[in-house]
C-alpha positions, 0 to 999 in steps of 0.5 A: 835537403838531407844529410847523411851520417856515419855511411859504413856501407854506400849500397843501402844509401845509393838504393834509397837515395838514388841520384838524390844526393845529400847536402853532406856526410857527417861523420863521427869517427874513424871506424870502418863501420862508420866510414866505409861507405864514404869514398863510394859515395863520393864517386857517385856524388862528386863534390859532396862535402864530408865533415868528420872530427880532426883525425888523420884516420879519416877518409880523404877530402873530410873537412874538419868539424871542431866541438862547439862549431856550428855547421850550417849546411842548407837549411841545417844547423848542426851543432858539433859536440865533443864525445871522446871516449870511444875513440879521442876523436869522437864526435856527435851532432845535434841537428833539429833537436836530434842527436847523431851521436855514432858509438858514443851513446846507446839504449841503455848502454854507451860504446866501449873505450877503444882508445879514449880515457874514463875521464873523457868518456864521463865528460861526453856522457855528461855532455850528452845527458845535459841536452834537453829531455825532448832530444831524440838520440840516434845511436850509431848501432841498435844494441838494446835487446843486448843492452837489457840482458846485460843490465837485468843479469845486474839488477834482475828485479828492476821494474824500469828496466823490465818495462824498458826491455818490453818496449824494445822487444 
């Protein structure tokens, strides 16, 4: 019993999953690198539920997930969080102490604002920062090395940052 988050491309999902359909597909926001595989996956697995933000740019058939809602999907209890800022309707999902945050948060960084406001982004980052320390953050992309390079350009003598870069390498 598994959930799929932000399938930008159907091919690697199908290669890994084979005939085993997910219980649902969770979408954080409308950008193609997060939703590009949905149509092909729906064709392969007719009837699979797709959840995402209330936004007309979401793929056809997406069921609306609202911040504050808890989705009961098979054995999973998935809390829907407002993560607006990168896009105005961006969501994040918390399931079994794992945060699936799309482009809201990255290791050593956060997503840039395309549509959201600075206040919206700050509120989202504060919300995500308030989660328990043991929460495992699952980002939409792996940018740790690039973010570390930028941060070290700003703070070249930051020992904690240098240590985090070595961990990431």
